[in-house]
C-alpha positions in Angstrom: -1.2 -7.8 26.1 -4.5 -9.0 27.6 -5.0 -5.3 29.4 -4.0 -3.6 26.4 -6.9 -5.4 25.1 -8.9 -4.9 27.8 -8.4 -0.7 28.0 -9.1 -0.8 23.8 -12.7 -2.6 24.9 -13.5 -0.8 27.9 -12.1 2.8 25.3 -14.7 1.8 22.5 -17.5 1.4 25.5 -17.0 4.4 26.3 -16.7 5.6 22.5 -19.9 4.3 21.9 -21.9 5.2 25.0 -21.2 9.0 24.1 -23.1 8.4 20.4 -20.1 6.3 18.3 -21.7 5.3 15.5 -22.2 1.1 15.3 -21.0 -0.8 12.6 -23.2 -0.2 9.0 -24.5 -3.1 7.5 -24.6 -4.2 4.1 -27.1 -4.3 1.2 -26.5 -7.3 0.1 -23.9 -10.3 1.4 -22.0 -12.9 -1.0 -21.3 -15.7 1.5 -18.2 -18.2 0.0 -20.8 -20.6 -1.5 -21.7 -18.5 -3.7 -18.7 -17.0 -4.6 -17.2 -20.2 -5.1 -18.3 -19.8 -8.9 -15.5 -17.2 -9.1 -12.6 -18.3 -11.4 -9.0 -18.9 -9.9 -5.6 -18.9 -11.1 -4.0 -21.6 -8.9 -0.3 -21.9 -10.9 -1.8 -24.6 -13.8 -0.5 -24.0 -17.4 -4.1 -25.1 -19.6 -3.5 -29.0 -21.0 -2.0 -30.5 -18.7 -3.1 -32.6 -16.1 -3.6 -30.5 -13.4 -4.4 -32.1 -9.8 -1.1 -31.4 -8.9 -1.2 -28.5 -6.5 2.3 -26.2 -5.5 2.7 -23.9 -2.8 2.9 -20.5 -5.4 3.7 -17.7 -2.5 2.2 -15.2 -4.4 3.7 -11.8 -3.1 2.2 -9.2 -5.2 0.1 -8.8 -8.1 -0.3 -5.4 -11.2 -1.4 -5.2 -14.4 -0.2 -3.5 -17.3 -0.9 -3.3 -21.1 -3.9 -5.5 -20.2 -1.9 -8.7 -18.8 -2.1 -9.8 -15.2 1.6 -10.4 -14.0 1.8 -12.1 -10.7 5.5 -12.2 -8.8 5.6 -15.4 -6.3 8.1 -18.0 -5.3 10.8 -18.4 -7.8 8.0 -17.6 -10.4 6.3 -14.9 -12.8 3.3 -15.7 -14.7 1.1 -13.9 -16.7 -2.8 -13.8 -17.6 -4.8 -12.2 -20.5 -7.1 -10.2 -18.6 -9.2 -10.5 -21.4 -9.7 -14.6 -21.5 -13.3 -15.8 -20.7 -12.6 -17.9 -18.2 -15.1 -20.8 -16.3 -13.8 -22.1 -13.3 -9.6 -21.7 -13.5 -7.7 -19.5 -15.1 -4.4 -21.0 -16.4 -0.9 -18.8 -17.2 0.0 -17.6 -20.7 3.6 -17.4 -20.0 5.9 -17.9 -16.6 9.4 -16.9 -15.8 11.4 -19.1 -14.0 14.0 -17.3 -11.2 15.8 -19.6 -8.9 18.6 -19.2 -6.6 21.8 -20.4 -7.5 22.8 -23.1 -5.2 25.2 -21.4 -3.8 23.1 -18.7 -2.6 20.9 -21.8 -0.9 23.6 -22.9 0.6 25.2 -19.8 2.4 21.5 -19.1 3.3 21.4 -22.7 4.9 24.7 -22.3 6.6 23.1 -18.8 8.1 20.2 -20.6 9.6 17.7 -19.9 7.5 14.9 -22.5 7.2 14.9 -24.3 3.7 11.5 -22.8 2.7 13.0 -19.1 3.4 16.2 -19.4 1.0 14.0 -19.3 -2.4 13.6 -16.3 -4.7 10.3 -14.6 -3.4 10.0 -11.9 -6.2 9.2 -8.5 -4.3 9.7 -5.5 -6.5 8.0 -6.0 -9.9 7.9 -2.7 -11.9 7.0 -1.1 -15.3 10.7 0.4 -16.2 9.7 1.7 -19.6 7.2 0.8 -22.6 8.3 -2.7 -22.6 10.6 -3.7 -19.8 10.0 -4.9 -16.8 12.0 -4.6 -13.6 12.4 -7.2 -11.2 13.5 -7.9 -7.9 13.7 -10.9 -5.7 15.3 -12.0 -2.1 17.2 -14.6 -4.0 18.0 -17.0 -1.0 18.9 -13.7 1.2 21.1 -12.1 -1.1 18.4 -10.0 -2.9 19.4 -9.3 -6.9 17.3 -7.6 -9.7 16.9 -8.0 -13.4 15.6 -6.4 -16.3 13.3 -8.1 -18.3 11.6 -8.0 -22.1 7.3 -7.3 -20.9 5.8 -9.5 -23.7 8.4 -12.4 -23.7 9.0 -12.6 -20.0 12.7 -13.1 -21.7 15.5 -12.0 -19.7 17.9 -9.0 -20.8 21.4 -8.2 -19.4 23.2 -8.9 -16.6 22.1 -9.3 -12.3 22.1 -6.7 -10.3 22.8 -6.3 -6.9 19.3 -6.2 -5.1 20.6 -4.5 -1.5 18.5 -1.4 -0.9 16.3 -2.1 -3.6 14.7 -5.5 -2.2 14.5 -6.9 1.2 16.5 -10.0 1.7 13.5 -11.7 3.5 10.2 -12.4 2.4 8.4 -11.3 5.3 9.4 -7.7 5.2 7.5 -5.1 3.5 9.2 -2.7 0.9 7.9 -0.6 -1.4 9.3 0.5 -5.3 8.4 2.9 -7.9 10.3 4.3 -11.2 10.1 8.2 -11.5 11.4 10.1 -14.3 13.9 6.7 -15.0 15.3 6.4 -11.5 14.3 3.8 -9.1 13.3 4.8 -5.6 12.6 2.3 -3.2 12.4 1.7 1.0 13.4 -1.7 2.2 15.8 -2.6 4.6 19.7 -3.0 3.3 21.2 -6.0 5.4 21.0 -9.8 6.4 19.6 -8.7 9.8 17.0 -6.1 8.9 18.7 -3.6 11.0 19.5 -1.2 8.3 16.3 0.7 7.6 16.9 3.1 4.2 14.7 5.0 1.4 16.7 4.8 -1.4 17.1 6.0 -4.6 19.3 4.5 -7.6 19.7 4.5 -11.2 18.8 7.0 -13.7 21.4 10.2 -14.1 21.3 11.4 -10.4 23.2 10.6 -7.9 22.3 7.7 -5.3 21.0 9.0 -2.3 19.8 7.4 0.8 18.4 8.1 4.3 20.9 8.4 7.5 22.5 5.0 8.5 21.1 3.8 12.0 19.7 6.7 13.1 16.6 6.6 14.7 15.4 10.4 14.2 15.1 9.5 10.1 13.5 6.1 10.1 12.7 3.5 13.4 11.8 0.3 12.7 9.4 1.1 9.5 7.4 -1.0 8.0 6.8 0.4 4.5 3.3 0.3 3.2 3.4 2.6 -0.1 5.3 5.0 -2.3 3.7 7.6 -4.6 5.0 10.4 -7.5 3.2 13.6 -7.0 4.4 17.2 -7.8 8.3 17.9 -7.0 8.2 15.1 -4.3 7.9 11.3 -4.4 6.0 10.4 -0.8 6.4 7.5 1.3 4.0 5.9 3.7 4.8 3.7 6.5 4.3 3.2 10.2 7.3 3.0 12.9 8.4 3.2 16.4 7.5 6.8 17.6 10.6 7.8 19.2 8.6 11.2 20.6 6.5 8.8 22.5 10.0 6.5 23.6 9.4 7.1 27.2 5.9 5.2 27.1 7.8 2.2 25.4 7.4 1.0 21.6 4.5 3.2 20.2 3.8 3.0 16.8 3.0 5.3 14.0 1.8 6.5 11.0 3.8 8.7 8.8 4.3 10.1 5.5 7.5 11.2 4.3 9.0 13.1 1.3 12.0 13.7 -0.8 12.6 16.2 -3.5 13.0 14.4 -7.2 15.8 17.0 -7.9 17.7 16.1 -4.8 21.5 15.9 -5.6 22.7 15.1 -1.4 24.7 17.6 0.6 28.2 18.6 0.7 31.1 16.9 1.0 30.8 18.1 5.0 27.0 17.6 5.8 24.7 14.8 4.3 27.1 13.8 1.1 25.0 10.8 -0.7 22.2 11.2 1.7 18.7 13.2 1.7 18.8 17.1 1.9 14.6 17.0 1.8 13.6 13.9 4.2 11.0 15.1 6.2 8.2 13.5 7.7 5.2 13.9 9.5 2.6 11.6 11.4 -1.1 10.8 9.8 -3.7 11.5 11.7 -6.2 8.6 11.9 -9.0 9.3 14.6 -12.4 9.5 16.4 -12.4 12.7 17.5 -14.1 13.7 21.2 -12.9 14.6 24.6 -10.1 12.0 24.3 -9.5 11.3 20.9 -9.4 7.4 19.9 -6.5 6.7 17.1 -6.1 4.1 14.5 -1.6 3.8 14.5 -1.6 0.7 12.5 -1.1 1.8 9.0 -2.1 -1.4 6.6 -2.5 0.1 3.0 -2.6 3.4 0.9 -4.0 4.0 -2.5 -2.1 5.8 -5.2 -3.0 9.3 -5.7 -7.1 9.7 -7.4 -8.7 12.7 -8.3 -12.0 13.0 -6.5 -14.4 16.1 -7.2 -11.4 19.1 -8.0 -9.0 17.4 -5.4 -6.3 15.0 -5.1 -6.9 12.5 -2.6 -4.9 9.2 -1.2 -7.1 6.8 0.9 -6.1 4.8 3.7 -6.8 2.0 5.6 -5.6 1.5 9.4 -6.0 -0.9 12.6 -5.7 -1.5 15.5 -2.7 -3.1 17.0 -2.2 -6.3 16.4 -2.4 -7.6 20.6 -5.8 -6.1 21.0 -9.0 -6.5 20.1 -9.4 -5.5 16.2 -10.5 -2.6 14.6 -10.4 -1.0 11.2 -10.6 2.7 9.9 -10.5 4.5 6.6 -9.1 7.7 6.3 -9.2 10.2 3.7 -6.3 12.8 3.1 -6.0 15.9 0.8 -2.2 16.0 -0.7 -2.8 19.9 -0.6 -3.0 19.4 3.2 -0.5 17.0 3.1 2.1 19.7 1.4 0.8 21.6 3.6 1.9 19.9 6.7 5.5 20.1 5.2 5.6 24.4 5.6 5.1 24.0 9.2 6.9 23.5 12.6 9.7 21.4 13.3 9.4 19.0 16.4 12.8 18.8 17.9 14.4 17.0 21.1 16.9 19.3 22.8 18.5 16.0 24.7 18.1 12.4 25.1 15.9 12.6 27.8 13.7 15.6 27.2 10.3 15.8 25.9 9.8 16.7 22.3 8.7 20.1 21.8 8.1 22.3 18.4 10.9 24.3 17.6 10.9 27.7 17.2 9.8 29.2 14.2 12.0 32.1 14.1 15.3 30.3 15.1 14.9 27.5 11.7 17.3 28.7 9.3 17.4 30.2 6.1 16.9 28.9 3.0 14.1 26.9 4.9 15.2 23.6 5.1 13.4 20.4 3.4 12.3 22.9 0.8 13.3 21.8 -3.0 16.5 23.6 -4.6 15.7 25.5 -8.0 12.2 26.5 -6.6 11.5 30.1 -6.4 11.9 30.1 -2.6 15.2 28.2 -3.3 16.0 30.0 -6.4 19.9 31.5 -5.4 20.3 27.3 -5.1 20.3 25.8 -8.3 21.3 22.0 -6.7 21.1 21.1 -3.3 24.7 20.4 -2.8 25.1 24.3 -2.7 22.6 24.7 0.3 24.7 26.0 3.4 25.7 23.5 6.4 23.1 25.7 8.7 20.0 24.4 6.6 21.6 20.7 6.1 22.8 20.6 9.8 19.5 21.5 10.7 17.2 19.1 8.4 19.7 16.1 9.5 19.0 17.2 13.1 15.1 18.0 12.7 13.6 15.5 10.1 10.2 15.3 11.8 7.4 18.1 11.4 5.5 18.9 14.8 1.7 18.9 13.2 0.4 15.8 12.0 -1.6 15.6 8.4 -5.4 15.9 9.5 -7.7 13.3 7.9 -10.5 14.8 5.5 -13.6 16.0 8.0 -11.3 15.0 10.9 -12.4 12.2 11.4 -12.7 8.3 9.7 -14.2 8.1 6.7 -15.4 4.5 7.5 -14.8 2.3 10.4 -15.6 -1.3 11.7 -15.2 -2.4 15.1 -17.3 -4.7 15.5 -15.8 -8.2 13.7 -13.0 -10.4 14.4 -10.9 -8.8 11.8 -8.3 -6.2 10.5 -8.8 -4.5 7.0 -5.3 -4.3 4.9 -5.6 -3.4 1.8 -7.7 -0.7 -0.4 -8.6 0.2 -3.9 -10.3 2.7 -5.8 -12.3 2.6 -9.1 -13.1 6.3 -9.4 -15.1 6.5 -12.7 -17.3 3.5 -11.8 -21.1 3.7 -13.3 -22.3 4.0 -17.0 -21.1 7.9 -17.3 -17.7 7.7 -14.6 -19.5 9.9 -12.0 -19.2 7.6 -9.1 -16.8 6.2 -7.2 -16.0 2.6 -5.3 -13.8 1.5 -2.6 -13.0 -2.4 -2.4 -11.7 -3.1 1.3 -9.8 -6.3 1.9 -9.5 -8.4 5.0 -7.3 -10.6 6.5 -9.8 -12.9 6.9 -10.9 -13.5 2.7 -13.8 -10.5 3.1 -13.8 -8.2 0.4 -16.1 -4.9 1.7 -17.5 -2.4 -1.4 -18.9 0.9 -0.6 -20.5 4.0 -2.9 -18.7 7.1 -1.3 -21.1 9.4 -1.4 -20.7 13.1 -1.8 -21.8 15.9 0.6 -20.8 19.4 0.6 -18.6 19.0 -1.7 -16.8 16.1 -1.1 -16.3 12.5 1.0 -17.5 12.4 4.1 -20.2 9.4 3.7 -20.5 6.2 2.7 -23.3 3.5 1.4 -22.4 0.1 2.2 -23.0 -2.3 -0.7 -21.6 -5.2 -0.1 -19.7 -7.7 2.0 -18.2 -11.0 0.2 -16.6 -13.8 0.7 -14.3 -14.4 -1.7 -11.9 -16.9 -0.3 -12.6 -20.7 -1.6 -10.6 -23.1 0.5 -11.5 -26.0 -2.4 -9.0 -24.1 -4.7 -7.0 -22.1 -2.8 -5.9 -23.9 0.3 -2.3 -26.3 0.1 -2.9 -29.6 2.3 -5.6 -28.5 4.2 -3.8 -25.0 5.0 -5.7 -21.9 4.8 -4.3 -18.7 4.4 -7.2 -16.3 3.9 -5.1 -12.9 4.0 -5.8 -10.8 0.7 -2.4 -9.5 -0.2 -3.3 -7.6 -3.2 -6.2 -6.1 -5.3 -6.2 -5.1 -8.6 -9.5 -3.4 -10.2 -9.7 -3.7 -13.8 -12.5 -2.0 -15.1 -12.1 -3.4 -18.8 -13.0 -6.4 -17.6 -15.1 -5.7 -15.2 -13.5 -7.5 -12.3 -11.2 -6.9 -9.1 -8.7 -9.3 -9.1 -8.0 -10.6 -5.6 -4.7 -12.6 -4.4 -4.1 -14.5 -1.7 -0.7 -16.8 -1.2 -2.0 -19.7 -3.2 -4.3 -18.0 -5.5 -5.8 -15.4 -7.4 -9.4 -15.1 -7.7 -11.3 -13.2 -10.3 -14.2 -11.4 -8.3 -16.6 -9.7 -10.7 -17.0 -5.7 -10.2 -21.2 -6.3 -9.4 -23.6 -9.3 -8.8 -26.1 -7.6 -10.9 -27.8 -11.1 -11.6 -28.8 -11.9 -7.8 -31.6 -9.2 -8.4 -32.9 -11.1 -11.4 -36.1 -9.6 -13.0 -37.1 -7.8 -10.0 -36.9 -4.0 -10.8 -37.3 -2.5 -6.6 -34.3 -5.1 -5.6 -32.4 -3.5 -8.2 -32.4 -0.4 -7.8 -32.4 -0.7 -3.6 -29.1 -2.4 -4.3 -27.7 1.6 -5.0 -24.9 -0.2 -7.1 -23.6 2.2 -9.9 -22.3 -1.3 -11.8 -26.2 -2.2 -11.9 -29.4 -0.9 -14.1 -32.4 -2.3 -15.2 -32.9 -2.5 -18.6 -35.4 -2.7 -20.9 -35.6 -6.2 -21.2 -36.6 -6.6 -17.8 -34.0 -7.6 -16.1 -30.8 -6.4 -13.6 -27.9 -6.3 -15.4 -24.2 -5.1 -15.4 -24.5 -1.3 -17.2 -21.8 0.1 -19.3 -21.4 3.4 -21.3 -25.0 4.6 -23.2 -26.9 2.0 -21.6 -30.7 2.6 -20.7 
């Protein structure tokens, strides 16, 4: 561990000596003594004696229909985002879903600590206009339910959460609905051995990745799933089997499956994906020897910037090395193009991985969706010939990595003692909705705010607007224990707020601090903040549409 840290340190020194850019400095810094004024949710109901604090174990937050949903241990809370708050934010509704005693007893009998044998809400999705789909770990016996969005009233019976929700709250998972079907990525067993990308519900066959096949998935950590075009894309990191001779090397990945996939034939890939392909994501500093950021931490939804569909992602160095972070952007057209390239193969368990000869790839080409122009002879995937199905079963990995836009990170942070682990983007910032502002969250409660500048038609530069320390120990620590990891961020432009979730609280942070510039016009303009403007009353204010 120590040698790896030293290697990274000397590598960074070498890069710096070769003209590696230093960390940029923010135009403005807001320390905790300023941000402690921001209101926070700590689990209380209005009108009660609110001195008592409980461990919330918040798992995720989401804004739907002007309501903030907070998924925690044994509970979901709702907060009206339009309600004005002074010091504390109270919930308007609370749904309680605790594990049955029999499940708790079984959990304890299997050796788990009592604090682990709760129902941690890990899936919270809008299934349709008025229904929530919710899954929890349920004391290591995952379960799912549906609820009315407005009342949080339970609808129907519980269903199994297996392959839809992890058993352990510490395990990462992703889930989304597309065309009425649930796509999930998690583990399917108590020991977390069987990782899976899974489709269920809706009117299509249930499908999964091949079980216990390290070519498909090897100890993945799932980060994001997005619905784009004919595909669902999954972003994750995993142990790279193509580098298994070098020990446990972790690579960031993007995988995709066709939305109209109906599985293979009774002979090959029955009830399994016929379209699963994956590729490495390249986020590296170019040079004689590329320096790679391989620990994928967070990925945005697809955002439309300057005529292009893009995802932005945060990466870091390994946890056993010196902290360093990077943000890379990826054009979805380039992501799709990678899956039309060469496949990778390993001819024997001991041989190196090499590109598969293009002329030997069977036709129709593996990985394409049934019914598309190149596959028009095959209306459904279970009609694919066995050669195509056998090939994709053995060759899910692409040879080429997905390049980042401009072939370099959009932003680097290497000289601090924390990693950047969360990202959200406001692609319609400012009164004319023509600016892109990026918020990065860290494991130490620090938020970095950037104005993404356009040059030559796209993002390849940024302006570091603000650094904010938004963790409030007075409101967020439990029994003196501080957990400063930012576990979720949601932008709410209508209420001009960035909701920031920690495990024990949710802080409502204004998108800007225009008031800090007061009546100093020069300071206001120099802030370069698209949310701020100099108004006719002679003050720096938050600007909305039509403000002069």
